[in-house]
C-alpha positions as CSV (number, residue, x, y, z in Angstrom):
1,M,105.5,48.6,197.7
2,S,107.6,46.2,195.7
3,N,106.3,42.8,194.7
4,Q,109.8,41.3,194.5
5,R,110.3,37.7,195.7
6,P,113.3,36.8,197.8
7,N,116.4,35.2,196.3
8,W,115.9,31.5,195.4
9,A,117.9,28.4,196.1
10,L,119.3,28.6,192.7
11,I,120.3,25.1,191.9
12,G,118.3,22.2,193.2
13,R,120.2,19.8,190.9
14,L,123.3,20.8,188.9
15,G,124.9,18.1,186.9
16,C,127.5,17.7,184.2
17,I,126.7,15.4,181.4
18,G,128.8,14.3,178.4
19,V,127.8,14.1,174.8
20,K,128.8,11.0,172.9
21,L,131.6,11.7,170.4
22,L,130.7,10.9,166.9
23,S,134.2,10.1,165.7
24,G,137.8,10.5,166.8
25,Q,138.1,13.6,164.6
26,T,135.1,15.3,166.2
27,A,135.8,18.0,168.9
28,G,134.1,16.9,172.1
29,T,131.6,19.0,174.0
30,G,129.7,18.6,177.2
31,A,126.5,20.0,178.6
32,L,125.2,21.3,181.9
33,T,121.8,20.4,183.2
34,G,119.9,21.2,186.3
35,A,116.7,22.5,187.9
36,V,115.9,25.9,189.5
37,T,113.9,26.1,192.7
38,D,113.1,28.9,195.2
39,T,114.0,28.8,198.9
40,A,110.9,26.8,199.6
41,G,111.8,24.2,197.0
42,A,109.2,25.3,194.5
43,I,110.0,25.1,190.8
44,V,111.0,28.4,189.1
45,P,110.2,28.4,185.4
46,N,111.5,30.9,182.8
47,V,114.8,31.5,184.4
48,A,117.6,32.8,182.1
49,V,120.6,30.5,182.6
50,T,123.9,31.8,181.1
51,V,127.0,29.6,181.2
52,T,130.3,31.4,180.6
53,N,133.7,29.8,180.1
54,T,136.1,31.5,182.6
55,G,139.1,31.1,180.3
56,S,137.8,31.9,176.9
57,G,134.7,34.0,177.7
58,L,132.5,31.7,175.5
59,A,128.9,32.0,176.7
60,R,125.8,29.9,176.0
61,S,122.3,30.5,177.3
62,A,119.1,28.6,177.9
63,T,115.8,29.2,179.8
64,S,114.4,26.9,182.4
65,G,111.1,25.2,181.3
66,T,107.8,25.0,183.1
67,D,109.3,22.2,185.2
68,G,112.3,24.4,186.2
69,N,114.7,22.2,184.3
70,Y,117.4,23.5,181.9
71,T,120.1,22.2,179.6
72,V,122.9,24.2,178.1
73,S,124.7,22.1,175.5
74,L,127.7,22.3,173.1
75,L,130.1,23.4,175.9
76,P,133.8,22.8,175.3
77,P,135.5,21.2,178.3
78,G,136.7,23.7,180.9
79,M,135.7,25.8,183.9
80,Y,132.5,27.8,183.8
81,K,130.5,30.3,185.9
82,V,126.7,29.9,185.8
83,R,124.4,32.9,186.1
84,F,120.7,32.7,186.9
85,S,118.2,35.6,186.4
86,A,114.5,36.0,186.4
87,S,112.0,38.9,186.8
88,G,111.2,39.4,190.5
89,F,114.3,37.5,191.7
90,K,117.8,38.5,192.7
91,T,120.3,37.5,190.0
92,A,122.9,34.9,191.3
93,E,126.1,33.4,190.0
94,V,127.7,30.1,190.9
95,G,131.0,28.5,189.9
96,P,133.4,27.4,189.1
97,V,131.7,24.4,187.5
98,A,133.8,21.9,185.6
99,I,132.5,20.6,182.2
100,S,134.0,17.5,180.7
101,V,133.4,15.1,177.9
102,T,132.4,11.5,178.4
103,R,133.0,9.0,175.6
104,G,130.2,6.6,175.0
105,Y,130.8,3.3,173.1
């Protein structure tokens, strides 16, 4: 008998944040932050989060913390797909997700 858990509600909160530009010459990047929960709303730690640019194929990864939160930074502006995987859970993918840069002054 399998001990697998059902698929989770992958993204309780998914947000796009900008990273302040250091100068006009610096290439801008953004970041993706969110929290992973199961279908009952419980926090899911140690989830592998992979964010892949749908145009260039650039991929960056992070792992959700003990609080279920994750941040994937240094993402050039564009459209991305987000993949979530963890032992005992069904892998899921969402997207497209738009990443943009916000200028802070």
